[in-house]
N, CA and C atoms as a LAMMPS dump frame, in Angstrom:
ITEM: TIMESTEP
0
ITEM: NUMBER OF ATOMS
195
ITEM: BOX BOUNDS ff ff ff
-5.0000000000000000e+02 5.0000000000000000e+02
-5.0000000000000000e+02 5.0000000000000000e+02
-5.0000000000000000e+02 5.0000000000000000e+02
ITEM: ATOMS id mol type element x y z
1 1 1 N 117.822 -192.452 -34.079
2 1 2 C 117.428 -191.139 -33.565
3 1 3 C 115.992 -191.382 -33.091
4 2 1 N 115.748 -190.614 -31.945
5 2 2 C 114.318 -190.751 -31.399
6 2 3 C 113.749 -189.323 -31.507
7 3 1 N 112.523 -189.387 -31.985
8 3 2 C 111.746 -188.124 -32.105
9 3 3 C 110.592 -188.282 -31.055
10 4 1 N 110.452 -187.245 -30.25
11 4 2 C 109.345 -187.372 -29.227
12 4 3 C 108.585 -186.044 -28.989
13 5 1 N 107.374 -186.253 -28.414
14 5 2 C 106.455 -185.174 -27.98
15 5 3 C 106.019 -185.546 -26.564
16 6 1 N 105.216 -184.746 -26.041
17 6 2 C 104.565 -185.036 -24.725
18 6 3 C 103.742 -186.348 -24.747
19 7 1 N 103.276 -186.685 -25.968
20 7 2 C 102.372 -187.849 -26.144
21 7 3 C 103.097 -189.128 -26.23
22 8 1 N 104.334 -189.101 -26.928
23 8 2 C 105.025 -190.332 -27.167
24 8 3 C 106.365 -190.179 -27.992
25 9 1 N 106.92 -191.225 -28.292
26 9 2 C 108.241 -191.243 -29
27 9 3 C 108.312 -192.349 -30.071
28 10 1 N 109.147 -191.998 -31.073
29 10 2 C 109.419 -192.937 -32.171
30 10 3 C 110.882 -192.962 -32.445
31 11 1 N 111.497 -194.124 -32.455
32 11 2 C 112.869 -194.37 -32.754
33 11 3 C 112.977 -194.864 -34.189
34 12 1 N 113.741 -194.221 -35.035
35 12 2 C 113.92 -194.568 -36.38
36 12 3 C 115.343 -194.399 -36.827
37 13 1 N 115.77 -195.061 -37.847
38 13 2 C 117.117 -194.843 -38.43
39 13 3 C 117.261 -193.449 -38.953
40 14 1 N 118.405 -192.868 -38.709
41 14 2 C 118.774 -191.494 -39.237
42 14 3 C 119.392 -191.617 -40.565
43 15 1 N 118.858 -190.699 -41.439
44 15 2 C 119.493 -190.504 -42.78
45 15 3 C 119.721 -188.989 -42.934
46 16 1 N 120.908 -188.518 -43.205
47 16 2 C 121.209 -187.113 -43.298
48 16 3 C 121.043 -186.724 -44.77
49 17 1 N 120.216 -185.704 -45.064
50 17 2 C 119.935 -185.225 -46.396
51 17 3 C 119.846 -183.731 -46.398
52 18 1 N 119.792 -183.163 -47.581
53 18 2 C 119.827 -181.731 -47.765
54 18 3 C 118.378 -181.222 -47.395
55 19 1 N 118.238 -180.594 -46.157
56 19 2 C 117.001 -180.003 -45.729
57 19 3 C 117.26 -178.627 -45.078
58 20 1 N 116.169 -177.891 -44.981
59 20 2 C 116.428 -176.569 -44.292
60 20 3 C 116.863 -176.853 -42.803
61 21 1 N 117.478 -175.949 -42.206
62 21 2 C 117.939 -175.897 -40.854
63 21 3 C 116.702 -176.189 -39.942
64 22 1 N 116.865 -176.886 -38.854
65 22 2 C 115.859 -177.14 -37.836
66 22 3 C 114.633 -177.873 -38.391
67 23 1 N 114.823 -178.688 -39.394
68 23 2 C 113.769 -179.486 -39.947
69 23 3 C 114.013 -181.032 -39.822
70 24 1 N 113.041 -181.811 -39.279
71 24 2 C 113.083 -183.183 -39.195
72 24 3 C 111.972 -183.796 -40.033
73 25 1 N 112.222 -184.649 -40.959
74 25 2 C 111.139 -185.211 -41.812
75 25 3 C 111.048 -186.651 -41.369
76 26 1 N 109.739 -187.096 -41.15
77 26 2 C 109.414 -188.429 -40.898
78 26 3 C 108.347 -188.933 -41.76
79 27 1 N 108.465 -190.19 -42.243
80 27 2 C 107.304 -190.679 -43.009
81 27 3 C 106.091 -190.853 -42.098
82 28 1 N 104.97 -190.491 -42.501
83 28 2 C 103.711 -190.493 -41.667
84 28 3 C 103.333 -191.88 -41.243
85 29 1 N 103.444 -192.856 -42.111
86 29 2 C 103.148 -194.221 -41.809
87 29 3 C 104.146 -195.153 -42.401
88 30 1 N 104.939 -195.827 -41.515
89 30 2 C 105.801 -196.879 -41.997
90 30 3 C 105.852 -197.993 -40.976
91 31 1 N 106.52 -199.141 -41.353
92 31 2 C 106.482 -200.229 -40.403
93 31 3 C 107.068 -199.751 -38.982
94 32 1 N 106.224 -199.914 -37.972
95 32 2 C 106.597 -199.545 -36.621
96 32 3 C 106.508 -198.127 -36.27
97 33 1 N 105.899 -197.292 -37.213
98 33 2 C 105.911 -195.939 -37.014
99 33 3 C 104.565 -195.301 -37.513
100 34 1 N 103.759 -194.677 -36.718
101 34 2 C 102.559 -194.009 -37.126
102 34 3 C 102.567 -192.601 -36.485
103 35 1 N 103.116 -191.646 -37.198
104 35 2 C 103.441 -190.29 -36.507
105 35 3 C 102.268 -189.701 -35.859
106 36 1 N 101.07 -189.562 -36.463
107 36 2 C 99.965 -188.923 -36.014
108 36 3 C 99.473 -189.681 -34.699
109 37 1 N 99.368 -190.961 -34.802
110 37 2 C 98.936 -191.745 -33.629
111 37 3 C 99.908 -191.653 -32.424
112 38 1 N 101.226 -192.007 -32.756
113 38 2 C 102.15 -192.05 -31.68
114 38 3 C 102.625 -190.794 -30.989
115 39 1 N 102.798 -189.656 -31.908
116 39 2 C 103.253 -188.473 -31.449
117 39 3 C 102.229 -187.46 -31.303
118 40 1 N 101.062 -187.64 -31.953
119 40 2 C 99.907 -186.623 -31.82
120 40 3 C 100.27 -185.289 -32.524
121 41 1 N 101.042 -185.362 -33.63
122 41 2 C 101.432 -184.13 -34.224
123 41 3 C 101.04 -184.22 -35.855
124 42 1 N 101.121 -183.018 -36.447
125 42 2 C 100.915 -182.973 -37.816
126 42 3 C 102.119 -182.239 -38.416
127 43 1 N 102.086 -181.971 -39.73
128 43 2 C 103.233 -181.357 -40.357
129 43 3 C 103.394 -179.957 -39.74
130 44 1 N 104.675 -179.55 -39.559
131 44 2 C 104.981 -178.187 -38.946
132 44 3 C 105.039 -178.227 -37.495
133 45 1 N 104.755 -179.271 -36.839
134 45 2 C 104.733 -179.249 -35.424
135 45 3 C 106.166 -179.305 -34.809
136 46 1 N 106.348 -178.858 -33.557
137 46 2 C 107.655 -178.804 -32.871
138 46 3 C 107.826 -180.135 -32.158
139 47 1 N 108.92 -180.765 -32.348
140 47 2 C 109.233 -182.018 -31.637
141 47 3 C 110.62 -181.914 -31.028
142 48 1 N 110.938 -182.98 -30.17
143 48 2 C 112.271 -183.054 -29.49
144 48 3 C 112.911 -184.227 -30.296
145 49 1 N 114.333 -184.111 -30.491
146 49 2 C 115.014 -185.096 -31.062
147 49 3 C 116.278 -185.48 -30.201
148 50 1 N 116.76 -186.778 -30.201
149 50 2 C 117.927 -187.173 -29.433
150 50 3 C 118.533 -188.339 -30.239
151 51 1 N 119.931 -188.387 -30.179
152 51 2 C 120.596 -189.432 -30.746
153 51 3 C 120.237 -190.661 -29.983
154 52 1 N 120.23 -191.826 -30.745
155 52 2 C 120.083 -193.118 -30.007
156 52 3 C 121.394 -193.697 -29.798
157 53 1 N 121.749 -193.913 -28.449
158 53 2 C 123 -194.405 -28.003
159 53 3 C 123.437 -195.729 -28.686
160 54 1 N 122.498 -196.596 -28.973
161 54 2 C 122.821 -197.876 -29.619
162 54 3 C 123.364 -197.594 -31.024
163 55 1 N 122.808 -196.704 -31.76
164 55 2 C 123.194 -196.395 -33.094
165 55 3 C 124.521 -195.862 -33.115
166 56 1 N 124.854 -194.944 -32.104
167 56 2 C 126.19 -194.294 -32.003
168 56 3 C 127.199 -195.336 -31.75
169 57 1 N 126.988 -196.273 -30.833
170 57 2 C 127.927 -197.42 -30.529
171 57 3 C 128.219 -198.311 -31.829
172 58 1 N 127.116 -198.567 -32.58
173 58 2 C 127.276 -199.369 -33.867
174 58 3 C 128.178 -198.591 -34.77
175 59 1 N 128.007 -197.248 -34.954
176 59 2 C 128.848 -196.54 -35.917
177 59 3 C 130.286 -196.587 -35.474
178 60 1 N 130.503 -196.388 -34.147
179 60 2 C 131.89 -196.391 -33.58
180 60 3 C 132.495 -197.768 -33.888
181 61 1 N 131.852 -198.802 -33.621
182 61 2 C 132.329 -200.105 -33.868
183 61 3 C 132.721 -200.456 -35.332
184 62 1 N 131.866 -199.896 -36.241
185 62 2 C 132.184 -200.109 -37.694
186 62 3 C 133.46 -199.264 -38.118
187 63 1 N 133.675 -198.159 -37.482
188 63 2 C 134.812 -197.339 -37.835
189 63 3 C 136.096 -197.948 -37.371
190 64 1 N 136.12 -198.758 -36.371
191 64 2 C 137.407 -199.299 -35.784
192 64 3 C 137.954 -200.24 -36.8
193 65 1 N 139.396 -200.196 -36.827
194 65 2 C 140.142 -201.07 -37.878
195 65 3 C 140.094 -202.465 -37.327
């Protein structure tokens, strides 16, 4: 999944968990990801999200018999 703002974008693995609707949670600092620096946002900010095509292809390949 890729999360982006006007300032930049971060692509991270997607984990689905029980969260309120329209909420995306990201660790503020993890290997390869520094949300404040890369996206220029803080908690509660509005961001864009999109599926990562490579991740979708991997999932499809794993489901094939």
